[in-house]
Structures are given as C-alpha cells and as structure tokens.
Backbone of each chain as nested JSON, in Angstrom:
{
  "chains": [
    {"id": "A", "residues": [
      {"number": 1, "name": "MET", "atoms": {"N": [21.525, 3.036, -23.735], "CA": [21.284, 3.235, -22.3], "C": [20.295, 4.375, -22.102]}},
      {"number": 2, "name": "PRO", "atoms": {"N": [19.02, 4.1, -22.13], "CA": [18.02, 5.17, -22.104], "C": [18.041, 6.008, -20.836]}},
      {"number": 3, "name": "ARG", "atoms": {"N": [18.47, 5.438, -19.715], "CA": [18.441, 6.216, -18.483], "C": [19.756, 6.944, -18.24]}},
      {"number": 4, "name": "LYS", "atoms": {"N": [20.637, 6.909, -19.184], "CA": [21.968, 7.449, -18.976], "C": [21.959, 8.873, -18.405]}},
      {"number": 5, "name": "ARG", "atoms": {"N": [21.103, 9.719, -18.909], "CA": [21.137, 11.122, -18.484], "C": [20.519, 11.373, -17.122]}},
      {"number": 6, "name": "SER", "atoms": {"N": [19.668, 10.478, -16.677], "CA": [18.898, 10.785, -15.477], "C": [19.35, 10.026, -14.234]}},
      {"number": 7, "name": "ILE", "atoms": {"N": [20.312, 9.115, -14.373], "CA": [20.735, 8.348, -13.203], "C": [21.301, 9.268, -12.133]}},
      {"number": 8, "name": "ILE", "atoms": {"N": [22.083, 10.235, -12.56], "CA": [22.608, 11.222, -11.617], "C": [21.936, 12.556, -11.93]}},
      {"number": 9, "name": "ALA", "atoms": {"N": [21.186, 13.043, -10.984], "CA": [20.379, 14.242, -11.203], "C": [21.225, 15.506, -11.055]}},
      {"number": 10, "name": "ALA", "atoms": {"N": [20.709, 16.592, -11.605], "CA": [21.428, 17.862, -11.564], "C": [21.398, 18.492, -10.17]}},
      {"number": 11, "name": "ALA", "atoms": {"N": [20.32, 18.311, -9.444], "CA": [20.166, 18.987, -8.144], "C": [21.293, 18.661, -7.157]}},
      {"number": 12, "name": "PRO", "atoms": {"N": [21.625, 17.377, -6.968], "CA": [22.743, 17.098, -6.049], "C": [24.073, 17.636, -6.554]}},
      {"number": 13, "name": "MET", "atoms": {"N": [24.214, 17.757, -7.875], "CA": [25.454, 18.331, -8.422], "C": [25.563, 19.806, -8.051]}},
      {"number": 14, "name": "ALA", "atoms": {"N": [24.437, 20.514, -8.126], "CA": [24.434, 21.927, -7.729], "C": [24.802, 22.055, -6.256]}},
      {"number": 15, "name": "GLU", "atoms": {"N": [24.329, 21.105, -5.459], "CA": [24.635, 21.152, -4.027], "C": [26.122, 20.919, -3.769]}},
      {"number": 16, "name": "ILE", "atoms": {"N": [26.701, 19.978, -4.493], "CA": [28.136, 19.713, -4.346], "C": [28.934, 20.943, -4.777]}},
      {"number": 17, "name": "LEU", "atoms": {"N": [28.514, 21.585, -5.855], "CA": [29.198, 22.804, -6.307], "C": [29.13, 23.892, -5.237]}},
      {"number": 18, "name": "LYS", "atoms": {"N": [27.996, 23.976, -4.559], "CA": [27.88, 24.981, -3.492], "C": [28.754, 24.622, -2.295]}},
      {"number": 19, "name": "GLN", "atoms": {"N": [28.844, 23.328, -2.009], "CA": [29.747, 22.892, -0.94], "C": [31.19, 23.244, -1.292]}},
      {"number": 20, "name": "ALA", "atoms": {"N": [31.466, 23.263, -2.59], "CA": [32.827, 23.564, -3.044], "C": [33.067, 25.066, -3.154]}},
      {"number": 21, "name": "GLY", "atoms": {"N": [32.066, 25.861, -2.801], "CA": [32.27, 27.304, -2.743], "C": [31.5, 28.133, -3.752]}},
      {"number": 22, "name": "ALA", "atoms": {"N": [30.682, 27.497, -4.581], "CA": [29.921, 28.256, -5.583], "C": [28.843, 29.103, -4.915]}},
      {"number": 23, "name": "GLU", "atoms": {"N": [28.742, 30.367, -5.346], "CA": [27.645, 31.202, -4.842], "C": [26.364, 30.881, -5.596]}},
      {"number": 24, "name": "ARG", "atoms": {"N": [26.507, 30.764, -6.911], "CA": [25.366, 30.398, -7.753], "C": [25.83, 29.376, -8.778]}},
      {"number": 25, "name": "VAL", "atoms": {"N": [24.893, 28.582, -9.255], "CA": [25.206, 27.522, -10.22], "C": [24.156, 27.555, -11.325]}},
      {"number": 26, "name": "SER", "atoms": {"N": [24.603, 27.659, -12.575], "CA": [23.621, 27.618, -13.661], "C": [23.101, 26.2, -13.833]}},
      {"number": 27, "name": "GLU", "atoms": {"N": [21.893, 26.098, -14.361], "CA": [21.295, 24.778, -14.568], "C": [22.146, 23.934, -15.514]}},
      {"number": 28, "name": "LYS", "atoms": {"N": [22.662, 24.575, -16.557], "CA": [23.496, 23.829, -17.509], "C": [24.797, 23.35, -16.878]}},
      {"number": 29, "name": "ALA", "atoms": {"N": [25.324, 24.125, -15.941], "CA": [26.538, 23.69, -15.252], "C": [26.255, 22.439, -14.427]}},
      {"number": 30, "name": "ALA", "atoms": {"N": [25.128, 22.454, -13.72], "CA": [24.772, 21.292, -12.902], "C": [24.55, 20.063, -13.788]}},
      {"number": 31, "name": "GLN", "atoms": {"N": [23.894, 20.267, -14.93], "CA": [23.67, 19.148, -15.857], "C": [24.994, 18.638, -16.426]}},
      {"number": 32, "name": "ALA", "atoms": {"N": [25.89, 19.584, -16.73], "CA": [27.188, 19.184, -17.286], "C": [27.99, 18.384, -16.264]}},
      {"number": 33, "name": "LEU", "atoms": {"N": [27.934, 18.823, -15.002], "CA": [28.656, 18.078, -13.965], "C": [28.054, 16.681, -13.789]}},
      {"number": 34, "name": "ALA", "atoms": {"N": [26.741, 16.597, -13.868], "CA": [26.087, 15.278, -13.754], "C": [26.577, 14.341, -14.859]}},
      {"number": 35, "name": "ALA", "atoms": {"N": [26.725, 14.878, -16.063], "CA": [27.19, 14.041, -17.184], "C": [28.643, 13.608, -16.97]}},
      {"number": 36, "name": "VAL", "atoms": {"N": [29.481, 14.545, -16.499], "CA": [30.891, 14.222, -16.239], "C": [30.997, 13.134, -15.175]}},
      {"number": 37, "name": "VAL", "atoms": {"N": [30.2, 13.297, -14.134], "CA": [30.231, 12.36, -13.01], "C": [29.717, 10.989, -13.444]}},
      {"number": 38, "name": "LYS", "atoms": {"N": [28.664, 10.983, -14.256], "CA": [28.132, 9.714, -14.755], "C": [29.18, 8.974, -15.585]}},
      {"number": 39, "name": "ASN", "atoms": {"N": [29.859, 9.7, -16.449], "CA": [30.896, 9.057, -17.267], "C": [32.022, 8.506, -16.405]}},
      {"number": 40, "name": "PHE", "atoms": {"N": [32.403, 9.272, -15.397], "CA": [33.454, 8.812, -14.484], "C": [33.009, 7.536, -13.757]}},
      {"number": 41, "name": "ALA", "atoms": {"N": [31.785, 7.564, -13.243], "CA": [31.257, 6.398, -12.522], "C": [31.226, 5.175, -13.432]}},
      {"number": 42, "name": "PHE", "atoms": {"N": [30.886, 5.391, -14.697], "CA": [30.807, 4.275, -15.641], "C": [32.196, 3.709, -15.931]}},
      {"number": 43, "name": "GLU", "atoms": {"N": [33.182, 4.584, -16.063], "CA": [34.549, 4.112, -16.317], "C": [35.091, 3.314, -15.123]}},
      {"number": 44, "name": "VAL", "atoms": {"N": [34.871, 3.842, -13.917], "CA": [35.305, 3.113, -12.723], "C": [34.566, 1.773, -12.642]}},
      {"number": 45, "name": "SER", "atoms": {"N": [33.287, 1.79, -12.983], "CA": [32.469, 0.572, -12.921], "C": [32.973, -0.496, -13.881]}},
      {"number": 46, "name": "LYS", "atoms": {"N": [33.337, -0.071, -15.084], "CA": [33.833, -1.054, -16.058], "C": [35.071, -1.761, -15.513]}},
      {"number": 47, "name": "ASP", "atoms": {"N": [35.965, -0.991, -14.892], "CA": [37.153, -1.616, -14.305], "C": [36.772, -2.535, -13.151]}},
      {"number": 48, "name": "ALA", "atoms": {"N": [35.861, -2.079, -12.319], "CA": [35.461, -2.886, -11.157], "C": [34.855, -4.219, -11.607]}},
      {"number": 49, "name": "VAL", "atoms": {"N": [34.044, -4.173, -12.666], "CA": [33.434, -5.409, -13.192], "C": [34.529, -6.335, -13.718]}},
      {"number": 50, "name": "LYS", "atoms": {"N": [35.486, -5.741, -14.392], "CA": [36.61, -6.521, -14.937], "C": [37.379, -7.217, -13.808]}},
      {"number": 51, "name": "PHE", "atoms": {"N": [37.602, -6.493, -12.73], "CA": [38.358, -7.065, -11.612], "C": [37.555, -8.16, -10.904]}},
      {"number": 52, "name": "ALA", "atoms": {"N": [36.257, -7.971, -10.795], "CA": [35.414, -9.006, -10.168], "C": [35.451, -10.285, -10.998]}},
      {"number": 53, "name": "LYS", "atoms": {"N": [35.325, -10.131, -12.318], "CA": [35.363, -11.313, -13.189], "C": [36.726, -11.992, -13.119]}},
      {"number": 54, "name": "HIS", "atoms": {"N": [37.764, -11.184, -13.057], "CA": [39.122, -11.728, -12.963], "C": [39.284, -12.556, -11.691]}},
      {"number": 55, "name": "ALA", "atoms": {"N": [38.582, -12.169, -10.64], "CA": [38.652, -12.879, -9.365], "C": [37.67, -14.047, -9.321]}},
      {"number": 56, "name": "GLY", "atoms": {"N": [36.985, -14.293, -10.452], "CA": [36.07, -15.432, -10.51], "C": [34.749, -15.207, -9.812]}},
      {"number": 57, "name": "ARG", "atoms": {"N": [34.386, -13.943, -9.633], "CA": [33.124, -13.626, -8.953], "C": [32.103, -13.019, -9.896]}},
      {"number": 58, "name": "LYS", "atoms": {"N": [30.826, -13.287, -9.61], "CA": [29.743, -12.634, -10.355], "C": [29.281, -11.367, -9.639]}},
      {"number": 59, "name": "THR", "atoms": {"N": [29.668, -11.264, -8.369], "CA": [29.276, -10.102, -7.573], "C": [30.418, -9.091, -7.489]}},
      {"number": 60, "name": "VAL", "atoms": {"N": [30.112, -7.849, -7.831], "CA": [31.1, -6.786, -7.652], "C": [31.127, -6.422, -6.174]}},
      {"number": 61, "name": "LYS", "atoms": {"N": [32.315, -6.487, -5.584], "CA": [32.467, -6.191, -4.163], "C": [33.247, -4.897, -3.961]}},
      {"number": 62, "name": "ARG", "atoms": {"N": [33.242, -4.486, -2.712], "CA": [33.932, -3.241, -2.374], "C": [35.391, -3.239, -2.811]}},
      {"number": 63, "name": "GLU", "atoms": {"N": [36.048, -4.382, -2.673], "CA": [37.472, -4.457, -3.036], "C": [37.697, -4.177, -4.524]}},
      {"number": 64, "name": "ASP", "atoms": {"N": [36.699, -4.5, -5.341], "CA": [36.812, -4.211, -6.782], "C": [36.75, -2.703, -7.031]}},
      {"number": 65, "name": "ILE", "atoms": {"N": [35.88, -2.038, -6.282], "CA": [35.782, -0.579, -6.398], "C": [37.087, 0.064, -5.912]}},
      {"number": 66, "name": "ASP", "atoms": {"N": [37.585, -0.453, -4.789], "CA": [38.826, 0.106, -4.229], "C": [39.979, -0.021, -5.223]}},
      {"number": 67, "name": "LEU", "atoms": {"N": [40.04, -1.15, -5.907], "CA": [41.112, -1.361, -6.897], "C": [40.881, -0.458, -8.119]}},
      {"number": 68, "name": "ALA", "atoms": {"N": [39.645, -0.377, -8.551], "CA": [39.32, 0.409, -9.754], "C": [39.598, 1.895, -9.537]}},
      {"number": 69, "name": "ARG", "atoms": {"N": [39.325, 2.386, -8.351], "CA": [39.513, 3.816, -8.111], "C": [40.98, 4.195, -8.23]}},
      {"number": 70, "name": "LYS", "atoms": {"N": [41.862, 3.238, -7.971], "CA": [43.289, 3.534, -8.056], "C": [43.756, 3.703, -9.498]}},
      {"number": 71, "name": "GLU", "atoms": {"N": [42.936, 3.23, -10.426], "CA": [43.281, 3.379, -11.841], "C": [43.028, 4.814, -12.311]}},
      {"number": 72, "name": "PHE", "atoms": {"N": [42.297, 5.568, -11.503], "CA": [41.919, 6.921, -11.961], "C": [42.613, 8.017, -11.151]}}
    ]},
    {"id": "B", "residues": [
      {"number": 1, "name": "MET", "atoms": {"N": [30.259, 18.947, 6.717], "CA": [29.302, 18.701, 5.633], "C": [28.416, 17.507, 5.99]}},
      {"number": 2, "name": "PRO", "atoms": {"N": [27.347, 17.727, 6.697], "CA": [26.55, 16.622, 7.218], "C": [25.926, 15.749, 6.142]}},
      {"number": 3, "name": "ARG", "atoms": {"N": [25.637, 16.325, 4.955], "CA": [24.997, 15.513, 3.934], "C": [25.996, 14.835, 3.004]}},
      {"number": 4, "name": "LYS", "atoms": {"N": [27.261, 14.94, 3.329], "CA": [28.282, 14.447, 2.409], "C": [28.019, 13.014, 1.925]}},
      {"number": 5, "name": "ARG", "atoms": {"N": [27.632, 12.142, 2.808], "CA": [27.49, 10.735, 2.429], "C": [26.232, 10.436, 1.64]}},
      {"number": 6, "name": "SER", "atoms": {"N": [25.247, 11.295, 1.752], "CA": [23.957, 10.926, 1.17], "C": [23.629, 11.679, -0.115]}},
      {"number": 7, "name": "ILE", "atoms": {"N": [24.468, 12.618, -0.54], "CA": [24.149, 13.38, -1.746], "C": [24.056, 12.462, -2.956]}},
      {"number": 8, "name": "ILE", "atoms": {"N": [24.973, 11.506, -3.038], "CA": [24.905, 10.523, -4.118], "C": [24.55, 9.183, -3.489]}},
      {"number": 9, "name": "ALA", "atoms": {"N": [23.393, 8.674, -3.873], "CA": [22.872, 7.458, -3.248], "C": [23.508, 6.206, -3.845]}},
      {"number": 10, "name": "ALA", "atoms": {"N": [23.401, 5.124, -3.105], "CA": [24.002, 3.86, -3.546], "C": [23.208, 3.216, -4.689]}},
      {"number": 11, "name": "ALA", "atoms": {"N": [21.895, 3.387, -4.696], "CA": [21.064, 2.692, -5.695], "C": [21.451, 3.038, -7.145]}},
      {"number": 12, "name": "PRO", "atoms": {"N": [21.598, 4.328, -7.475], "CA": [22.014, 4.615, -8.859], "C": [23.412, 4.094, -9.173]}},
      {"number": 13, "name": "MET", "atoms": {"N": [24.267, 3.985, -8.155], "CA": [25.609, 3.439, -8.39], "C": [25.527, 1.956, -8.762]}},
      {"number": 14, "name": "ALA", "atoms": {"N": [24.634, 1.235, -8.085], "CA": [24.443, -0.184, -8.418], "C": [23.932, -0.31, -9.846]}},
      {"number": 15, "name": "GLU", "atoms": {"N": [23.075, 0.621, -10.249], "CA": [22.541, 0.571, -11.61], "C": [23.64, 0.833, -12.642]}},
      {"number": 16, "name": "ILE", "atoms": {"N": [24.495, 1.797, -12.351], "CA": [25.601, 2.082, -13.273], "C": [26.532, 0.873, -13.368]}},
      {"number": 17, "name": "LEU", "atoms": {"N": [26.778, 0.227, -12.228], "CA": [27.624, -0.973, -12.243], "C": [26.997, -2.074, -13.107]}},
      {"number": 18, "name": "LYS", "atoms": {"N": [25.673, -2.183, -13.052], "CA": [25.011, -3.2, -13.884], "C": [25.056, -2.824, -15.354]}},
      {"number": 19, "name": "GLN", "atoms": {"N": [24.944, -1.527, -15.637], "CA": [25.099, -1.084, -17.024], "C": [26.501, -1.4, -17.531]}},
      {"number": 20, "name": "ALA", "atoms": {"N": [27.458, -1.404, -16.602], "CA": [28.845, -1.678, -16.976], "C": [29.131, -3.175, -17.033]}},
      {"number": 21, "name": "GLY", "atoms": {"N": [28.111, -3.996, -16.775], "CA": [28.277, -5.437, -16.943], "C": [28.21, -6.274, -15.679]}},
      {"number": 22, "name": "ALA", "atoms": {"N": [27.976, -5.652, -14.535], "CA": [27.921, -6.426, -13.294], "C": [26.666, -7.29, -13.243]}},
      {"number": 23, "name": "GLU", "atoms": {"N": [26.841, -8.541, -12.837], "CA": [25.668, -9.403, -12.65], "C": [25.018, -9.11, -11.306]}},
      {"number": 24, "name": "ARG", "atoms": {"N": [25.867, -8.987, -10.301], "CA": [25.381, -8.629, -8.966], "C": [26.318, -7.592, -8.361]}},
      {"number": 25, "name": "VAL", "atoms": {"N": [25.795, -6.819, -7.433], "CA": [26.569, -5.744, -6.804], "C": [26.31, -5.796, -5.303]}},
      {"number": 26, "name": "SER", "atoms": {"N": [27.364, -5.876, -4.517], "CA": [27.161, -5.852, -3.065], "C": [26.793, -4.436, -2.624]}},
      {"number": 27, "name": "GLU", "atoms": {"N": [26.079, -4.353, -1.519], "CA": [25.674, -3.041, -1.011], "C": [26.892, -2.175, -0.693]}},
      {"number": 28, "name": "LYS", "atoms": {"N": [27.91, -2.819, -0.113], "CA": [29.12, -2.052, 0.225], "C": [29.846, -1.551, -1.019]}},
      {"number": 29, "name": "ALA", "atoms": {"N": [29.784, -2.325, -2.098], "CA": [30.409, -1.869, -3.345], "C": [29.688, -0.631, -3.866]}},
      {"number": 30, "name": "ALA", "atoms": {"N": [28.366, -0.66, -3.832], "CA": [27.59, 0.494, -4.304], "C": [27.875, 1.717, -3.433]}},
      {"number": 31, "name": "GLN", "atoms": {"N": [27.967, 1.502, -2.133], "CA": [28.277, 2.615, -1.225], "C": [29.683, 3.153, -1.482]}},
      {"number": 32, "name": "ALA", "atoms": {"N": [30.615, 2.235, -1.729], "CA": [31.999, 2.663, -1.992], "C": [32.073, 3.473, -3.283]}},
      {"number": 33, "name": "LEU", "atoms": {"N": [31.345, 3.028, -4.295], "CA": [31.354, 3.774, -5.559], "C": [30.731, 5.16, -5.364]}},
      {"number": 34, "name": "ALA", "atoms": {"N": [29.674, 5.219, -4.566], "CA": [29.045, 6.521, -4.293], "C": [30.044, 7.475, -3.644]}},
      {"number": 35, "name": "ALA", "atoms": {"N": [30.854, 6.944, -2.735], "CA": [31.846, 7.791, -2.056], "C": [32.932, 8.248, -3.032]}},
      {"number": 36, "name": "VAL", "atoms": {"N": [33.382, 7.337, -3.886], "CA": [34.404, 7.679, -4.882], "C": [33.875, 8.761, -5.82]}},
      {"number": 37, "name": "VAL", "atoms": {"N": [32.643, 8.57, -6.25], "CA": [32.018, 9.505, -7.198], "C": [31.809, 10.872, -6.547]}},
      {"number": 38, "name": "LYS", "atoms": {"N": [31.39, 10.851, -5.282], "CA": [31.2, 12.111, -4.566], "C": [32.513, 12.883, -4.461]}},
      {"number": 39, "name": "ASN", "atoms": {"N": [33.577, 12.179, -4.125], "CA": [34.874, 12.849, -4.012], "C": [35.32, 13.418, -5.357]}},
      {"number": 40, "name": "PHE", "atoms": {"N": [35.097, 12.648, -6.408], "CA": [35.46, 13.125, -7.75], "C": [34.658, 14.379, -8.096]}},
      {"number": 41, "name": "ALA", "atoms": {"N": [33.356, 14.342, -7.839], "CA": [32.491, 15.489, -8.142], "C": [32.951, 16.719, -7.357]}},
      {"number": 42, "name": "PHE", "atoms": {"N": [33.376, 16.491, -6.121], "CA": [33.817, 17.612, -5.293], "C": [35.121, 18.209, -5.816]}},
      {"number": 43, "name": "GLU", "atoms": {"N": [36.034, 17.364, -6.257], "CA": [37.305, 17.864, -6.8], "C": [37.069, 18.653, -8.089]}},
      {"number": 44, "name": "VAL", "atoms": {"N": [36.232, 18.127, -8.967], "CA": [35.911, 18.852, -10.205], "C": [35.236, 20.18, -9.853]}},
      {"number": 45, "name": "SER", "atoms": {"N": [34.345, 20.128, -8.86], "CA": [33.616, 21.335, -8.454], "C": [34.55, 22.413, -7.929]}},
      {"number": 46, "name": "LYS", "atoms": {"N": [35.529, 22.005, -7.143], "CA": [36.464, 23.0, -6.604], "C": [37.184, 23.731, -7.733]}},
      {"number": 47, "name": "ASP", "atoms": {"N": [37.599, 22.97, -8.746], "CA": [38.246, 23.608, -9.893], "C": [37.268, 24.511, -10.64]}},
      {"number": 48, "name": "ALA", "atoms": {"N": [36.049, 24.051, -10.826], "CA": [35.058, 24.844, -11.566], "C": [34.781, 26.168, -10.848]}},
      {"number": 49, "name": "VAL", "atoms": {"N": [34.694, 26.117, -9.527], "CA": [34.467, 27.333, -8.738], "C": [35.653, 28.285, -8.897]}},
      {"number": 50, "name": "LYS", "atoms": {"N": [36.837, 27.715, -8.879], "CA": [38.058, 28.511, -9.042], "C": [38.048, 29.217, -10.41]}},
      {"number": 51, "name": "PHE", "atoms": {"N": [37.659, 28.492, -11.434], "CA": [37.643, 29.07, -12.785], "C": [36.566, 30.147, -12.913]}},
      {"number": 52, "name": "ALA", "atoms": {"N": [35.423, 29.936, -12.29], "CA": [34.364, 30.949, -12.331], "C": [34.842, 32.237, -11.653]}},
      {"number": 53, "name": "LYS", "atoms": {"N": [35.472, 32.084, -10.494], "CA": [35.967, 33.271, -9.777], "C": [37.049, 33.979, -10.583]}},
      {"number": 54, "name": "HIS", "atoms": {"N": [37.903, 33.18, -11.212], "CA": [38.964, 33.751, -12.047], "C": [38.382, 34.577, -13.193]}},
      {"number": 55, "name": "ALA", "atoms": {"N": [37.214, 34.157, -13.674], "CA": [36.542, 34.872, -14.771], "C": [35.689, 36.026, -14.25]}},
      {"number": 56, "name": "GLY", "atoms": {"N": [35.743, 36.27, -12.935], "CA": [35.002, 37.387, -12.368], "C": [33.516, 37.136, -12.221]}},
      {"number": 57, "name": "ARG", "atoms": {"N": [33.138, 35.869, -12.177], "CA": [31.716, 35.529, -12.027], "C": [31.402, 34.906, -10.674]}},
      {"number": 58, "name": "LYS", "atoms": {"N": [30.181, 35.156, -10.215], "CA": [29.696, 34.5, -9.012], "C": [28.936, 33.224, -9.349]}},
      {"number": 59, "name": "THR", "atoms": {"N": [28.564, 33.111, -10.617], "CA": [27.804, 31.939, -11.068], "C": [28.721, 30.946, -11.771]}},
      {"number": 60, "name": "VAL", "atoms": {"N": [28.686, 29.7, -11.324], "CA": [29.424, 28.655, -12.03], "C": [28.627, 28.279, -13.272]}},
      {"number": 61, "name": "LYS", "atoms": {"N": [29.287, 28.358, -14.424], "CA": [28.625, 28.047, -15.685], "C": [29.177, 26.771, -16.3]}},
      {"number": 62, "name": "ARG", "atoms": {"N": [28.494, 26.346, -17.343], "CA": [28.893, 25.12, -18.007], "C": [30.359, 25.152, -18.45]}},
      {"number": 63, "name": "GLU", "atoms": {"N": [30.807, 26.316, -18.937], "CA": [32.19, 26.417, -19.426], "C": [33.207, 26.148, -18.312]}},
      {"number": 64, "name": "ASP", "atoms": {"N": [32.833, 26.451, -17.069], "CA": [33.73, 26.165, -15.94], "C": [33.841, 24.654, -15.717]}},
      {"number": 65, "name": "ILE", "atoms": {"N": [32.711, 23.977, -15.856], "CA": [32.72, 22.511, -15.715], "C": [33.543, 21.892, -16.84]}},
      {"number": 66, "name": "ASP", "atoms": {"N": [33.338, 22.414, -18.065], "CA": [34.062, 21.869, -19.216], "C": [35.574, 22.025, -19.031]}},
      {"number": 67, "name": "LEU", "atoms": {"N": [35.978, 23.169, -18.485], "CA": [37.406, 23.395, -18.264], "C": [37.916, 22.5, -17.124]}},
      {"number": 68, "name": "ALA", "atoms": {"N": [37.131, 22.395, -16.069], "CA": [37.545, 21.613, -14.899], "C": [37.685, 20.132, -15.23]}},
      {"number": 69, "name": "ARG", "atoms": {"N": [36.8, 19.629, -16.082], "CA": [36.847, 18.195, -16.396], "C": [38.148, 17.836, -17.096]}},
      {"number": 70, "name": "LYS", "atoms": {"N": [38.719, 18.802, -17.802], "CA": [39.961, 18.536, -18.539], "C": [41.15, 18.392, -17.6]}},
      {"number": 71, "name": "GLU", "atoms": {"N": [40.985, 18.86, -16.369], "CA": [42.066, 18.729, -15.385], "C": [42.156, 17.302, -14.86]}},
      {"number": 72, "name": "PHE", "atoms": {"N": [41.106, 16.517, -15.141], "CA": [41.08, 15.157, -14.563], "C": [41.208, 14.07, -15.615]}}
    ]}
  ]
}
C-alpha cells in the first residue's frame, strides 16, 4: 500500500490534538497520531467490507460502518 | 468546534475502504467513517494531552501518542 502513510496527513492530527487541549504538538506526535488513526480506519473498514459482503452488496453503505464501529 | 466535520475528509476514507477490499463506497459511508475516525482521533488526543501534562510538558510528543494508543 504505497499511499499508506500519506492518506491521513499530520496537519489535521495536530489540529485535533489542539482541540483536545494541546498547547504545542511535535511533528512526530502528529505523524504518530496519523498512523494510529490510519490503522484504526483500516480495521473498521475491513469489518465494514465484511458486513457489506455478508449482506450481498458490493457497495459499502453507512449501515456497514455503523455496525463495524460497534466492534471497536 | 466549527471545523469538527471537515478535519477528516470523506475522500481518503473511501480510499481506505477500497484498500480494505470495498468495490464501491457510498458517500454516506465515507462520511460516516470520517466521523468515526475523527471521534477516535479526538479520544486518543485527549489521553495524549493528559499524559503530556502529567509529564510536566506543554508539548505533546510521540511518546504521549504511543501511550494513549495503548488505552484503546
């Protein structure tokens, strides 16, 4: 997955950290959060795809995401 | 938090879903995943900020993210 590292950028992660109360955020912290978030999104996605296929659909729908999020 | 909904866009979420095996992704599914991911990032961030403050720092560092991710 060549784009794995860049799908979620560090800048919005730094912004979320500031919304959560951070005064300052190191660049490596923002990058680390982006990686954590990407992995989480991928895990939820795998479940959502599984649920869509189980329902006989080729399209992942909102209900698949809603079900997948409950697994986490 | 006026930018809450737009910090993580739907397009990269659709891409992650396709990396996870989705053939097609509805727009609402991508938006729902973005919201789930944003909430997750915010929860991890709150813990990371807490750990940074506990360590007497104003800057959130990578080690705070690493510790926070283990809570989830």
